[in-house]
C-alpha positions in Angstrom: 0.0 0.0 0.0 1.3 3.4 -1.0 1.9 5.9 1.8 1.1 9.6 1.8 4.6 10.5 0.7 4.8 7.9 -2.1 4.9 9.3 -5.6 3.2 7.5 -8.5 5.3 5.8 -11.1 5.6 7.2 -14.6 3.1 4.6 -15.9 0.6 5.5 -13.2 1.1 9.2 -13.9 0.5 8.6 -17.6 -2.7 6.7 -16.8 -3.9 9.6 -14.6 -3.1 12.1 -17.4 -5.1 9.9 -19.9 -8.1 9.8 -17.5 -7.9 13.6 -17.1 -7.6 14.1 -20.8 -10.5 11.8 -21.5 -12.6 13.7 -18.9 -11.7 16.9 -20.6 -12.7 15.5 -24.0 -16.1 14.3 -22.6 -16.6 17.8 -21.1 -15.9 19.4 -24.4 -18.3 17.1 -26.3 -21.1 17.4 -23.7 -20.9 21.2 -23.7 -21.7 21.5 -27.4 -24.9 21.0 -29.3 -23.0 19.5 -32.3 -23.2 15.7 -32.9 -19.9 13.8 -33.0 -20.0 10.4 -34.8 -17.4 7.6 -35.3 -18.1 5.7 -38.5 -16.1 2.6 -39.4 -14.7 2.1 -42.9 -17.6 -0.2 -43.8 -20.1 2.5 -43.0 -21.2 1.1 -39.6 -21.8 3.7 -36.9 -19.5 2.8 -34.0 -20.5 5.5 -31.6 -22.5 8.8 -31.6 -23.2 11.5 -29.1 -26.7 12.6 -28.1 -28.9 13.0 -31.2 -32.4 13.4 -30.0 -32.3 17.2 -29.3 -31.2 18.0 -32.9 -32.5 15.1 -35.0 -35.4 13.7 -33.0 -33.9 10.2 -33.2 -32.2 8.0 -30.6 -28.8 6.5 -30.9 -30.5 3.0 -31.2 -32.2 4.2 -34.4 -28.8 5.0 -36.0 -27.3 1.7 -34.9 -30.3 -0.2 -36.4 -30.7 1.8 -39.6 -28.1 3.1 -42.1 -27.5 6.8 -41.7 -28.1 7.5 -45.4 -31.7 6.2 -45.1 -32.5 9.4 -43.2 -30.8 11.7 -45.8 -32.7 13.2 -48.7 -32.3 11.1 -51.8 -30.9 14.2 -53.7 -28.2 14.7 -51.1 -27.1 11.1 -50.4 -24.4 11.0 -53.0 -22.8 14.1 -51.5 -22.9 12.5 -48.1 -21.2 9.3 -49.5 -18.6 11.4 -51.3 -17.8 13.3 -48.1 -17.3 10.0 -46.2 -15.1 8.4 -48.9 -12.9 11.6 -49.2 -12.3 11.4 -45.4 -11.4 7.7 -45.7 -8.9 8.6 -48.4 -7.3 11.1 -46.0 -8.4 14.2 -47.7 -9.0 17.5 -45.8 -12.6 17.8 -44.5 -15.0 19.8 -46.6 -18.4 20.6 -45.0 -21.5 19.4 -46.9 -25.1 20.6 -46.4 -27.7 17.9 -46.4 -31.4 17.6 -45.8 -32.2 15.2 -43.0 -35.5 13.5 -42.1 -36.3 14.6 -38.5 -37.8 12.0 -36.1 -41.1 14.0 -36.3 -41.2 13.5 -40.0 -40.2 17.0 -41.4 -37.0 17.9 -43.1 -34.2 19.9 -41.5 -30.9 21.1 -42.9 -27.6 19.9 -41.4 -24.0 20.7 -42.1 -21.6 17.8 -41.6 -17.9 17.4 -42.1 -15.9 14.2 -41.9 -12.2 13.8 -40.9 -10.0 10.8 -41.0 -8.8 9.3 -37.7 -5.0 9.6 -37.4 -3.2 6.3 -37.8 -1.6 6.7 -34.4 -4.8 5.6 -32.8 -6.0 2.0 -32.5 -9.3 2.7 -34.2 -10.0 3.4 -37.9 -12.7 5.1 -39.9 -13.8 8.7 -39.8 -15.2 11.2 -37.3 -18.0 13.4 -38.3 -19.2 16.7 -36.7 -22.8 17.7 -37.5 -24.8 20.8 -36.7 -28.2 22.0 -37.7 -28.4 24.9 -40.1 -32.1 25.0 -40.9 -32.5 28.7 -39.7 -29.5 29.7 -41.8 -30.8 28.0 -44.9 -34.2 29.7 -44.4 -32.5 33.1 -44.1 -30.5 32.3 -47.3 -33.6 31.3 -49.1 -35.4 34.5 -48.0 -32.4 36.6 -49.0 -32.3 34.8 -52.4 -36.0 35.5 -52.9 -35.5 39.1 -51.9 -32.6 39.5 -54.4 -34.8 37.9 -57.1 -37.6 40.3 -56.3 -35.2 43.2 -56.4 -33.9 42.0 -59.8 -37.5 41.7 -61.0 -38.2 45.2 -59.7 -35.0 46.5 -61.4 -36.0 44.9 -64.7 -39.5 46.5 -64.4 -37.8 49.9 -63.7 -35.5 49.4 -66.7 -38.5 48.7 -68.9 -40.2 51.8 -67.6 -37.1 53.9 -68.2 -36.9 52.5 -71.8 -40.5 53.6 -72.3 -39.7 56.9 -70.7 -36.8 57.4 -73.1 -39.1 56.6 -76.0 -41.6 59.1 -74.6 -38.9 61.7 -74.3 -38.0 61.1 -77.9 -41.6 61.6 -79.0 -41.8 64.8 -77.0 -38.6 66.2 -78.3 -39.1 65.4 -81.9 -42.5 64.1 -83.0 -44.5 66.7 -81.1 -42.2 69.7 -81.2 -41.7 69.6 -84.9 -45.4 69.6 -85.9 -46.1 72.3 -83.3 -43.3 74.5 -84.8 -45.0 74.1 -88.2 -48.4 75.2 -86.7 -46.8 78.2 -85.0 -45.1 79.2 -88.2 -48.3 78.9 -90.2 -50.2 80.9 -87.6 -47.6 83.7 -87.8 -48.0 83.9 -91.6 -51.8 83.8 -91.3 -51.9 86.7 -88.8 -49.9 88.8 -91.2 -52.7 88.7 -93.8 -55.7 88.3 -91.4 -56.3 90.1 -88.2 -59.0 87.7 -87.1 -59.6 87.4 -83.4 -59.9 83.7 -84.0 -56.3 83.5 -85.1 -55.3 85.6 -82.1 -57.1 83.2 -79.7 -55.1 80.3 -81.1 -51.8 81.7 -80.0 -52.3 81.2 -76.3 -53.2 77.5 -76.5 -50.3 76.8 -78.9 -47.9 78.6 -76.5 -49.3 76.6 -73.7 -48.7 73.3 -75.6 -45.1 74.4 -76.2 -44.6 75.1 -72.5 -46.1 71.7 -71.6 -43.8 69.9 -74.1 -40.8 71.7 -72.6 -41.8 70.9 -69.1 -42.5 67.2 -69.9 -39.0 66.9 -71.3 -37.7 68.5 -68.1 -39.8 66.1 -66.0 -38.1 63.1 -67.6 -34.7 64.4 -66.7 -34.6 63.1 -63.1 -35.7 59.6 -64.2 -33.2 59.3 -67.0 -29.9 60.1 -65.3 -28.1 59.9 -62.0 -27.9 63.0 -60.0 -24.4 64.7 -60.0 -24.0 66.1 -56.5 -21.6 68.9 -55.8 -21.4 71.7 -53.3 -23.7 74.4 -54.6 -24.4 78.0 -53.3 -28.2 78.2 -52.9 -28.1 82.0 -53.3 -26.1 81.9 -56.5 -28.3 79.2 -58.1 -31.5 81.1 -57.2 -30.2 84.3 -58.8 -29.1 82.4 -61.9 -32.5 80.7 -62.2 -34.3 84.1 -61.8 -32.3 85.6 -64.6 -33.3 82.9 -67.0 -37.0 82.8 -66.1 -39.7 85.2 -67.6 -40.8 86.9 -64.4 -42.1 90.2 -65.8 -42.1 93.0 -63.3 -41.8 90.7 -60.2 -38.8 91.0 -57.9 -36.5 88.6 -56.2 -35.1 88.9 -52.7 -32.3 86.5 -51.6 -31.9 86.4 -47.8 -29.8 83.3 -47.6 -26.1 83.7 -47.1 -24.2 83.3 -50.4 -21.7 81.1 -48.5 -24.3 78.6 -47.6 -23.8 75.5 -49.7 -25.5 72.1 -50.0 -24.7 69.0 -52.0 -26.9 69.3 -55.0 -27.3 68.7 -58.7 -27.2 72.3 -59.9 -29.1 71.4 -63.2 -32.0 69.9 -61.2 -31.7 72.7 -58.6 -32.0 75.4 -61.3 -35.2 73.7 -62.5 -36.6 73.7 -59.0 -36.1 77.4 -58.7 -37.3 78.2 -62.2 -40.5 76.3 -61.7 -41.2 77.8 -58.3 -40.5 81.3 -59.6 -42.7 80.7 -62.7 -45.4 79.3 -60.4 -45.4 82.5 -58.3 -45.7 84.7 -61.3 -48.3 82.7 -63.3 -50.6 82.3 -60.3 -50.8 86.0 -59.4 -52.3 88.7 -61.6 -50.1 91.4 -60.1 -46.2 91.4 -59.9 -45.0 89.7 -56.7 -41.9 89.7 -54.6 -40.3 86.3 -54.3 -38.0 85.6 -51.4 -35.4 82.8 -51.0 -34.2 82.4 -47.5 -32.8 79.9 -45.0 -34.9 77.6 -42.8 -34.8 78.6 -39.1 -34.3 75.3 -37.3 -33.0 72.8 -39.8 -30.8 72.7 -42.9 -32.6 73.9 -46.0 -34.2 76.9 -47.6 -37.6 78.3 -48.6 -39.1 80.0 -51.6 -42.0 82.3 -50.7 -44.1 85.0 -52.5 -46.4 87.8 -51.3 -49.2 86.9 -53.7 -52.6 85.4 -53.0 -51.3 82.1 -51.8 -52.7 78.6 -52.2 -56.1 77.8 -50.7 -55.7 75.4 -47.8 -58.0 72.8 -49.4 -55.8 72.7 -52.5 -52.4 72.3 -50.9 -52.5 68.5 -51.1 -53.5 68.7 -54.8 -51.1 71.2 -56.3 -48.2 68.7 -56.6 -50.4 66.3 -58.6 -49.5 65.9 -62.3 -51.7 68.2 -64.4 -53.3 70.1 -61.5 -53.3 73.9 -62.0 -55.4 76.7 -60.6 -54.3 79.1 -63.4 -55.9 78.9 -66.8 -52.5 79.4 -68.5 -50.7 77.0 -66.2 -49.5 73.6 -67.4 -50.1 71.7 -64.2 -46.6 70.2 -64.5 -44.3 72.8 -62.9 -44.8 71.8 -59.3 -44.7 68.1 -60.2 -41.2 68.8 -61.5 -40.3 70.5 -58.3 -41.6 67.6 -56.2 -39.7 65.0 -58.4 -36.5 66.9 -58.4 -36.6 67.6 -54.7 -37.1 63.9 -54.2 -34.2 63.0 -56.6 -31.9 64.9 -54.1 -33.3 63.0 -51.2 -34.7 66.2 -49.8 -38.2 66.9 -48.4 -40.7 69.4 -49.7 -43.5 71.1 -47.6 -46.0 73.7 -48.6 -47.5 76.3 -46.3 -48.7 79.9 -46.2 -46.1 82.6 -46.2 -46.0 85.3 -43.4 -47.6 87.8 -45.8 -50.2 85.5 -47.1 -48.6 84.1 -50.2 -47.3 80.6 -50.9 -44.3 79.2 -49.1 -42.3 76.1 -50.3 -39.9 74.7 -47.7 -37.1 72.4 -48.9 -35.4 70.5 -46.0 -32.0 69.2 -46.9 -31.9 65.7 -45.2 
């Protein structure tokens, strides 16, 4: 009998270390939800850790029935290939398989097989298996989302192609005949002062304006916005100088140094249409003010005219809606579309002096 001061022999110490190491391995295996399996070269399952929680089947079922019987027929060959590759000593490559759960439904598992080193007294392969049903479901949902996005993109591409064809019609097939009509009207008015001829000039001019604005409206849909730092004050003054505003006046109260990332071509159209809207919808000359928003980044365009009736504010941005006989009903639609193309926000309210106020928040 060994006394308290006796020390174990090297053989005894080795056995103790082996028992400790085995206990550690068991602790590692028991602490994971993965399934570890030892399969002999003939395909017989020699041992397996707990399977019921993941697979809904007992160890006895796997000992009585070949493992491949529970694997989906379309996946069995991949499972066999994985096993044979491991027997041949190749590096493990995970395979994804559909497995018949004990309750009858299919789940997805990921399994990898590794050869057992020749230094051990057992042969065959060791497999490690985990359930990936949730991951496969997410992948399927992502794939469907991507497919839906591609379908949406294709729909958008078709719409853009139709829009391009429409723009071609507007720019050529409509403008050319209209130019002919305007030319003939001018010649007719030189020889005939009929009031009927005079009455035709207004509608023809309105048609020309609509064609021009329809061409402009297609702009934001046909190209990407080119964003650069832009002085709001400078663009407002430029747009005013190129817009027929009669005797109306412009006041710019925003600091010329204030810049926002914007597509200056689209921004000019925003200002031009807001300025034209103020002039067309008021019988008397108006003062139009461009100033900064008080509490958030952005600017406003306001006039001191008659304003927009409260019940019409939600309608004025609709395509074709106009409260002025000579209006096209497209100008504010252009404004709304081009503001949206920048990622900005448009709001309409009453100005301090009773006119219309358009606030553009730079988000």
